C-alpha positions as CSV (number, residue, x, y, z in Angstrom):
1,X,-20.6,-19.5,12.3
2,X,-18.8,-21.4,15.0
3,X,-15.2,-22.3,14.6
4,X,-15.7,-25.7,16.0
5,X,-15.3,-27.4,12.7
6,X,-12.4,-25.2,11.7
7,X,-14.4,-22.7,9.6
8,X,-14.2,-19.0,9.6
9,X,-15.7,-17.0,12.5
10,X,-17.7,-13.9,12.9
11,X,-15.6,-11.2,14.8
12,X,-18.4,-8.9,16.0
13,X,-17.5,-6.1,13.5
14,X,-20.3,-3.7,12.3
15,X,-22.3,-5.3,9.5
16,X,-23.4,-3.4,6.3
17,X,-21.4,-0.3,7.1
18,X,-19.7,0.2,3.8
19,X,-21.1,-0.1,0.2
20,X,-19.4,-0.3,-3.2
21,X,-18.4,3.4,-3.4
22,X,-17.2,3.6,0.2
23,X,-15.0,0.6,-0.2
24,X,-13.5,1.9,-3.5
25,X,-12.8,5.2,-1.8
26,X,-11.0,3.5,1.1
27,X,-8.9,1.5,-1.5
28,X,-7.9,4.6,-3.4
29,X,-7.1,6.5,-0.2
30,X,-4.8,3.7,1.1
31,X,-2.8,3.8,-2.1
32,X,-2.2,7.6,-1.5
33,X,-2.0,8.5,-5.2
34,X,-0.8,12.1,-4.8
35,X,1.9,11.2,-2.4
36,X,3.0,8.3,-4.5
37,X,3.2,10.4,-7.7
38,X,5.3,13.2,-6.2
39,X,7.7,10.7,-4.7
40,X,8.1,8.3,-7.7
41,X,7.7,10.4,-10.9
42,X,11.4,11.5,-10.7
43,X,13.0,8.1,-9.8
44,X,10.9,6.3,-12.4
45,X,12.0,8.7,-15.2
46,X,15.6,8.3,-14.1
47,X,15.3,4.5,-14.6
48,X,13.2,4.3,-17.8
49,X,13.0,7.8,-19.3
50,X,10.1,8.4,-21.6
51,X,8.7,4.9,-21.0
52,X,7.4,6.0,-17.6
53,X,3.7,5.7,-18.6
54,X,4.4,2.2,-20.0
55,X,6.1,1.1,-16.7
56,X,3.1,2.4,-14.8
57,X,0.9,0.1,-16.9
58,X,3.4,-2.8,-16.5
59,X,3.3,-2.4,-12.7
60,X,-0.5,-2.4,-12.9
61,X,-0.6,-5.8,-14.6
62,X,0.6,-8.0,-11.7
63,X,-1.6,-6.0,-9.3
64,X,-4.6,-6.6,-11.6
65,X,-3.9,-10.3,-11.8
66,X,-3.5,-10.6,-8.0
67,X,-6.8,-8.6,-7.7
68,X,-8.6,-11.5,-9.4
69,X,-7.2,-13.8,-6.6
70,X,-8.5,-11.5,-3.9
71,X,-11.9,-11.2,-5.5
72,X,-12.4,-15.0,-5.9
73,X,-11.0,-15.9,-2.5
74,X,-13.3,-13.2,-0.9
75,X,-16.3,-14.7,-2.6
76,X,-15.5,-18.1,-1.1
77,X,-14.2,-17.0,2.3
78,X,-15.3,-13.4,3.2
79,X,-13.0,-13.0,6.2
80,X,-11.3,-9.8,7.4
81,X,-8.1,-11.8,7.8
82,X,-7.8,-11.8,4.0
83,X,-4.3,-13.0,3.0
84,X,-3.7,-14.6,6.4
85,X,-7.0,-16.6,6.4
86,X,-6.9,-17.6,2.8
87,X,-3.3,-18.8,2.8
88,X,-4.0,-20.8,6.0
89,X,-6.9,-22.5,4.2
90,X,-4.7,-23.2,1.1
91,X,-1.3,-24.0,2.6
92,X,-1.8,-24.5,6.3
93,X,-1.1,-22.6,9.5
94,X,2.7,-21.8,9.1
95,X,2.6,-20.4,5.6
96,X,-0.6,-18.5,6.5
97,X,1.0,-17.1,9.6
98,X,4.0,-15.8,7.7
99,X,1.8,-14.3,5.0
100,X,-0.1,-12.5,7.7
101,X,3.1,-11.3,9.3
102,X,4.3,-10.0,6.0
103,X,1.2,-7.8,5.8
104,X,1.4,-6.7,9.4
105,X,5.1,-5.6,9.2
106,X,4.8,-4.0,5.8
107,X,1.8,-2.0,7.0
108,X,3.5,-0.7,10.2
109,X,6.5,0.5,8.1
110,X,4.2,2.2,5.6
111,X,2.2,3.8,8.4
112,X,5.4,5.3,9.9
113,X,6.5,6.5,6.5
114,X,3.1,8.1,5.7
115,X,3.1,9.9,9.1
116,X,6.5,11.3,8.4
117,X,5.6,12.5,4.9
118,X,2.4,14.1,6.2
119,X,4.5,16.0,8.8
120,X,7.0,17.2,6.2
121,X,4.3,18.5,3.8
122,X,2.4,20.0,6.6
123,X,5.3,22.3,7.5
124,X,6.0,22.9,3.8
125,X,2.3,23.9,3.4
126,X,2.4,26.2,6.4
127,X,5.6,27.8,5.1
128,X,3.9,28.5,1.8
129,X,0.7,29.9,3.4
130,X,2.5,32.1,5.9
131,X,5.4,33.0,3.6
132,X,7.8,32.1,6.5
133,X,10.9,30.1,5.9
134,X,11.3,29.6,9.6
135,X,8.0,27.8,9.8
136,X,8.9,25.6,6.9
137,X,12.2,24.9,8.5
138,X,10.5,23.4,11.6
139,X,10.4,20.1,9.7
140,X,14.2,20.0,10.0
141,X,13.9,20.2,13.8
142,X,14.0,16.6,14.9
143,X,12.1,17.1,18.1
144,X,9.3,19.1,16.4
145,X,9.1,16.7,13.5
146,X,8.8,13.6,15.7
147,X,6.3,15.3,18.0
148,X,4.1,16.3,15.0
149,X,4.4,12.9,13.4
150,X,3.2,11.2,16.7
151,X,0.3,13.7,16.7
152,X,-0.7,12.7,13.2
153,X,-0.5,9.0,14.2
154,X,-2.7,9.6,17.3
155,X,-5.4,11.4,15.3
156,X,-5.5,8.7,12.6
157,X,-5.7,6.0,15.3
158,X,-8.5,7.8,17.0
159,X,-10.6,8.1,13.8
160,X,-10.0,4.5,13.0
161,X,-10.9,3.5,16.5
162,X,-14.3,5.2,16.2
163,X,-15.5,3.0,13.5
164,X,-15.6,2.4,9.7
165,X,-18.4,4.9,9.2
166,X,-16.3,7.8,10.5
167,X,-13.4,6.5,8.4
168,X,-15.6,6.5,5.3
169,X,-16.9,10.1,5.5
170,X,-13.4,11.5,6.2
171,X,-12.1,9.6,3.2
172,X,-14.8,10.9,0.8
173,X,-13.6,14.5,1.5
174,X,-9.9,13.7,1.4
175,X,-10.0,11.5,-1.7
176,X,-12.3,13.9,-3.5
177,X,-9.8,16.7,-2.9
178,X,-6.9,14.6,-4.2
179,X,-8.6,13.6,-7.4
180,X,-9.9,17.1,-8.1
181,X,-6.4,18.7,-7.7
182,X,-4.9,16.0,-9.9
183,X,-7.4,16.8,-12.7
184,X,-6.7,20.5,-12.4
185,X,-2.9,19.9,-12.5
186,X,-3.1,17.6,-15.5
187,X,-5.3,20.0,-17.5
188,X,-3.1,23.0,-16.8
189,X,0.1,21.0,-17.5
190,X,-1.1,19.9,-20.9
191,X,-2.5,23.3,-21.9
192,X,0.8,25.1,-20.9
193,X,3.1,22.5,-22.4
194,X,4.0,24.6,-25.4
195,X,5.0,27.5,-23.3
196,X,8.2,26.1,-21.7
197,X,11.5,24.9,-22.9
198,X,12.0,21.1,-22.7
199,X,8.3,20.3,-23.2
200,X,7.4,17.4,-25.3
201,X,4.6,16.4,-27.7
202,X,2.7,13.3,-26.7
203,X,3.8,10.1,-28.4
204,X,2.2,6.6,-28.3
205,X,5.8,5.2,-28.1
206,X,5.7,6.3,-24.4
207,X,3.2,3.4,-23.9
208,X,5.6,0.7,-25.2
209,X,7.4,-1.1,-22.3
210,X,9.8,-2.7,-24.8
211,X,11.3,0.7,-25.4
212,X,13.1,0.5,-22.0
213,X,16.9,0.3,-22.7
214,X,17.8,-2.6,-20.5
215,X,16.2,-5.4,-18.4
216,X,17.8,-4.0,-15.3
217,X,16.2,-0.6,-15.8
218,X,12.9,-2.3,-16.6
219,X,12.9,-4.3,-13.3
220,X,14.0,-1.2,-11.3
221,X,11.1,0.8,-12.8
222,X,8.7,-2.1,-12.3
223,X,9.6,-2.4,-8.6
224,X,8.8,1.3,-8.2
225,X,5.5,1.0,-10.0
226,X,4.4,-2.0,-8.0
227,X,5.0,-0.1,-4.8
228,X,2.8,2.8,-5.9
229,X,-0.2,0.4,-6.3
230,X,0.2,-1.1,-2.9
231,X,-2.8,-0.7,-0.5
232,X,-5.8,-1.3,-2.9
233,X,-6.5,-4.5,-0.9
234,X,-7.6,-2.4,2.1
235,X,-11.2,-2.5,0.8
236,X,-11.0,-6.4,1.1
237,X,-10.1,-6.1,4.8
238,X,-13.6,-4.6,5.5
239,X,-15.4,-7.4,3.8
240,X,-17.2,-8.4,7.0
241,X,-18.4,-4.8,7.4
242,X,-19.5,-4.4,3.8
243,X,-23.0,-4.7,2.3
244,X,-22.9,-8.0,0.2
245,X,-19.6,-9.1,1.8
246,X,-19.0,-11.9,-0.7
247,X,-19.0,-9.6,-3.8
248,X,-19.0,-5.9,-2.9
249,X,-15.3,-5.8,-1.6
250,X,-14.0,-7.5,-4.8
251,X,-15.9,-5.1,-7.0
252,X,-14.7,-2.1,-4.9
253,X,-11.1,-3.3,-5.3
254,X,-11.4,-3.5,-9.1
255,X,-13.1,0.0,-9.2
256,X,-10.3,1.5,-7.0
257,X,-7.6,0.1,-9.2
258,X,-9.2,1.5,-12.4
259,X,-9.3,5.0,-10.8
260,X,-5.7,4.7,-9.6
261,X,-4.2,3.5,-12.9
262,X,-6.2,6.2,-14.8
263,X,-4.9,8.9,-12.4
264,X,-1.3,7.6,-12.7
265,X,-1.3,7.6,-16.5
266,X,-3.0,11.0,-16.7
267,X,-0.3,12.6,-14.4
268,X,2.6,10.7,-16.0
269,X,1.7,11.9,-19.5
270,X,0.8,15.5,-18.5
271,X,4.0,15.9,-16.4
272,X,6.1,14.5,-19.2
273,X,4.5,16.7,-21.8
274,X,5.1,19.8,-19.7
275,X,8.5,19.2,-18.0
276,X,10.2,16.7,-20.3
277,X,12.7,14.3,-18.9
278,X,15.7,16.6,-18.7
279,X,18.1,16.6,-15.7
280,X,18.0,20.4,-15.2
281,X,15.5,22.8,-13.8
282,X,11.9,21.5,-13.8
283,X,12.9,18.4,-15.9
284,X,11.6,15.2,-14.4
285,X,15.0,13.7,-14.6
286,X,16.6,16.3,-12.3
287,X,18.2,14.4,-9.4
288,X,17.9,17.4,-7.1
289,X,14.1,17.4,-7.3
290,X,13.4,13.7,-7.9
291,X,11.9,13.0,-4.4
292,X,9.4,15.8,-4.6
293,X,8.4,16.6,-8.1
294,X,5.2,18.4,-7.3
295,X,7.0,20.9,-5.1
296,X,8.9,22.1,-8.2
297,X,6.0,21.9,-10.7
298,X,3.2,23.3,-8.5
299,X,3.8,27.1,-9.0
300,X,5.0,27.0,-12.7
301,X,1.9,24.9,-13.7
302,X,-0.8,26.1,-11.3
303,X,0.4,29.5,-10.2
304,X,1.1,30.6,-6.6
305,X,-2.6,30.6,-5.7
306,X,-3.7,27.2,-7.0
307,X,-0.2,25.7,-6.4
308,X,-0.9,25.7,-2.6
309,X,-3.7,23.3,-3.4
310,X,-1.2,20.8,-4.6
311,X,0.8,20.9,-1.3
312,X,-2.6,20.6,0.5
313,X,-3.4,17.6,-1.7
314,X,-0.1,15.9,-0.8
315,X,-0.8,16.4,2.9
316,X,-4.4,15.1,2.4
317,X,-3.1,12.1,0.5
318,X,-0.6,11.1,3.2
319,X,-3.0,11.8,6.1
320,X,-5.9,10.0,4.4
321,X,-3.7,6.9,3.6
322,X,-2.3,7.0,7.2
323,X,-5.8,6.7,8.5
324,X,-7.1,4.0,6.2
325,X,-3.9,1.9,6.4
326,X,-4.9,1.2,10.0
327,X,-7.8,-0.8,8.6
328,X,-5.9,-3.9,7.2
329,X,-3.3,-4.1,10.0
330,X,-6.0,-4.0,12.8
331,X,-8.3,-6.4,11.1
332,X,-5.5,-8.9,10.2
333,X,-4.4,-8.8,13.8
334,X,-8.0,-9.3,14.9
335,X,-8.4,-12.3,12.7
336,X,-5.1,-13.8,13.7
337,X,-6.1,-13.4,17.4
338,X,-9.6,-14.8,16.8
339,X,-8.0,-18.0,15.3
340,X,-5.5,-18.2,18.2
341,X,-2.5,-17.3,16.0
342,X,-1.9,-14.1,18.0
343,X,-2.5,-13.2,21.7
344,X,-6.2,-13.2,22.7
345,X,-6.2,-9.5,23.6
346,X,-6.1,-8.5,19.9
347,X,-9.5,-10.1,19.4
348,X,-11.4,-7.6,21.4
349,X,-14.0,-5.6,19.5
350,X,-15.3,-2.3,20.9
351,X,-19.0,-2.8,21.9
352,X,-20.1,0.6,20.6
353,X,-17.9,1.3,17.6
354,X,-17.7,-2.3,16.4
355,X,-14.0,-2.0,15.6
356,X,-11.0,-4.0,16.6
357,X,-10.2,-1.3,19.2
358,X,-7.4,-3.0,21.0
359,X,-5.6,-4.0,17.8
360,X,-6.0,-0.5,16.4
361,X,-4.5,1.2,19.4
362,X,-1.6,-1.3,19.6
363,X,-1.0,-0.7,15.9
364,X,-0.9,3.1,16.5
365,X,1.5,2.7,19.4
366,X,3.7,0.3,17.4
367,X,3.8,2.7,14.5
368,X,4.7,5.7,16.7
369,X,7.4,3.8,18.6
370,X,8.9,2.4,15.4
371,X,9.1,5.9,13.7
372,X,10.5,7.6,16.8
373,X,13.2,4.9,17.4
374,X,14.2,4.7,13.8
375,X,14.4,8.5,13.5
376,X,16.5,8.8,16.6
377,X,18.8,6.0,15.6
378,X,19.6,7.1,12.1
379,X,18.0,8.6,9.1
380,X,19.8,6.0,7.0
381,X,18.0,3.2,8.9
382,X,14.7,4.8,8.3
383,X,15.3,5.2,4.6
384,X,16.5,1.7,4.2
385,X,13.5,0.3,6.1
386,X,11.2,2.1,3.5
387,X,13.3,0.6,0.6
388,X,12.8,-2.9,2.1
389,X,9.0,-2.5,1.7
390,X,8.9,-3.9,-1.8
391,X,10.3,-7.2,-0.5
392,X,7.5,-7.6,2.0
393,X,4.8,-6.5,-0.3
394,X,5.8,-9.0,-3.0
395,X,6.1,-11.7,-0.4
396,X,2.5,-11.6,0.9
397,X,0.9,-10.7,-2.4
398,X,2.6,-13.6,-4.2
399,X,1.5,-16.1,-1.4
400,X,-2.1,-14.9,-1.7
401,X,-2.0,-15.3,-5.5
402,X,-0.7,-18.9,-5.3
403,X,-3.2,-19.6,-2.5
404,X,-6.0,-18.8,-4.9
405,X,-4.7,-21.3,-7.5
406,X,-4.2,-24.1,-4.9
407,X,-7.5,-23.4,-3.0
408,X,-9.5,-23.6,-6.2
409,X,-7.4,-26.3,-7.9
410,X,-10.4,-28.8,-8.1
411,X,-12.6,-26.2,-9.8
412,X,-10.2,-25.1,-12.6
413,X,-11.7,-27.6,-15.1
414,X,-15.3,-26.6,-14.5
415,X,-15.2,-23.8,-17.0
416,X,-13.0,-21.5,-19.0
417,X,-13.9,-18.6,-16.6
418,X,-12.8,-20.6,-13.6
419,X,-9.6,-21.7,-15.2
420,X,-8.8,-18.0,-16.1
421,X,-9.8,-16.1,-13.0
422,X,-9.0,-18.7,-10.4
423,X,-6.0,-20.3,-12.0
424,X,-4.2,-18.6,-14.9
425,X,-4.5,-14.9,-13.9
426,X,-3.6,-15.3,-10.2
427,X,-0.8,-17.8,-11.1
428,X,0.8,-15.3,-13.5
429,X,0.5,-12.5,-11.0
430,X,2.1,-14.6,-8.4
431,X,5.0,-15.6,-10.7
432,X,5.6,-12.0,-11.7
433,X,5.7,-10.9,-8.1
434,X,8.0,-13.8,-7.2
435,X,10.3,-12.8,-9.9
436,X,10.4,-9.2,-8.6
437,X,10.9,-10.6,-5.1
438,X,13.9,-12.6,-6.3
439,X,15.4,-9.7,-8.3
440,X,14.9,-7.4,-5.3
441,X,16.7,-9.8,-3.0
442,X,19.6,-9.8,-5.4
443,X,19.7,-6.0,-5.8
444,X,19.4,-5.1,-2.1
445,X,22.4,-7.3,-1.2
446,X,24.5,-4.5,-2.7
447,X,25.4,-1.9,-0.1
448,X,24.9,0.8,-2.7
449,X,21.2,0.1,-2.7
450,X,19.1,2.6,-0.6
451,X,21.1,4.9,1.7
452,X,24.4,3.2,0.8
453,X,24.8,1.7,4.4
454,X,26.0,-1.8,5.0
455,X,26.4,-4.4,7.8
456,X,29.5,-6.7,7.4
457,X,29.5,-5.8,3.7
458,X,25.9,-6.7,3.2
459,X,23.4,-4.0,2.1
460,X,21.4,-2.5,5.0
461,X,18.2,-2.8,3.0
462,X,18.8,-6.6,2.7
463,X,19.6,-6.9,6.4
464,X,16.4,-5.0,7.3
465,X,14.1,-6.6,4.8
466,X,15.2,-10.2,5.4
467,X,15.6,-9.5,9.1
468,X,12.0,-8.4,9.5
469,X,10.8,-11.5,7.8
470,X,13.0,-13.7,10.0
471,X,11.7,-11.9,13.0
472,X,8.3,-13.2,12.0
473,X,9.7,-16.8,12.0
474,X,10.9,-16.3,15.6
475,X,7.6,-14.9,16.8
476,X,5.8,-17.7,15.0
477,X,7.8,-20.3,16.9
478,X,6.9,-18.5,20.2
479,X,3.2,-18.5,19.3
480,X,3.5,-22.1,18.3
481,X,4.3,-23.0,21.9
482,X,1.6,-20.8,23.2
483,X,-1.2,-21.7,20.8
484,X,-0.4,-25.3,19.6
485,X,-4.0,-25.9,18.5
486,X,-3.8,-23.3,15.7
487,X,-0.5,-24.7,14.4
488,X,-1.9,-28.3,14.5
489,X,-4.6,-27.0,12.1
490,X,-7.5,-27.5,14.6
491,X,-8.8,-24.0,14.8
492,X,-8.8,-22.9,11.1
493,X,-8.6,-25.9,8.9
494,X,-7.6,-26.2,5.3
495,X,-10.4,-26.0,2.6
496,X,-13.3,-26.4,5.0
497,X,-16.7,-25.0,3.9
498,X,-16.7,-21.3,4.0
499,X,-19.1,-19.0,5.9
500,X,-22.1,-18.4,3.5
501,X,-22.9,-14.7,3.2
502,X,-25.9,-13.5,1.2
503,X,-25.3,-11.0,-1.5
């Protein structure tokens, strides 16, 4: 369809390349369930104790509600720009541009973090396999760590550059490995739970979110659990490359979320039963092991042989997510460029691979440069940048949820279903994420949040998070001078008829 009337445009991406299962696998992969679990089990227990499974469910709720918004908007406007395109059509070019920026900058930060994690676990795995402490210690060598991280980024960029089909088949293998290892871990943890001191019997009270001691602890745990669900919307970014682009991506997102929440609950319950929540030894509340729970539990639960599989699964999880996370950032940049909201060079699609080649390469370069610079500047800056992620995630998810309510506002009285899935559910999800956004803004003002660093008495996490969003405002003003037609609403207009795509 031409954009002459302000409608959505075809980008030249490969049609009918991904089906329901492929889309769901990409969604699961982007979330990186094994990595998220090993990094968040400890911190979540330290905040909410035995209510960790309940908090994982509570964090799933706003994601599920927002998923309804994504599904309905994708049916009406199947465009790879997703949040950017939909918020432009609901609220106009400036709000839409900032929503797209929130997605772009959050994804670059996540990509750099995933690459660093993949490197750390790669050397940890090599150390376990070779039995050499000197090999494992290479991760502590800054030059070796940065070089290996850049290599991981380059490989992931190359796979993404070669097309969605190559991405899909790599992901089948990596996601299959992750889920298989998680099942083995959970089974062995539950069967061995009676053999260790500090183990617990399962209790349904663990599923009660009202059992959390304080509201502050609840919101802190909720912020952690929202982060571990981030990335499921990657399967919506490939809507133009999916079979049945109007419906399949939404169904894939729902399927991915069911698999993810089931995995999280299974591991949370199994780990809690085996290790308990004590602050000593293998207890999940031990502050010395909070950032890497699986490294401590792998051998006691799975033995020295199978335990190596858990390290391999973490590497696979981070590497797989690193590769698929290029999908939304490249396609959002492609869409923004197609509609003249970004420089025209981002709109180039590779003639053979049918991918946004230029945008993918630039995203890879930006990720590598960001990680290298942050690592060389200060480890505290890198840590605080990661902590600021929650702010950006809530920012663009909430805008997308509200965009659904406003875009469909004239249809909400047509039926009970329309009122629920296009109005009430997305609206509640948006309000919940807005509340978390506000609470996070308040919390990160405190210099004690994150690494404990501050700038003029203000927490570094606040400075970085708000600073990155304000940087978007500056870039938007520059683009407004270069591409006035988009910002006048002449390129992508509000609520124009959508591109009709057959199921």
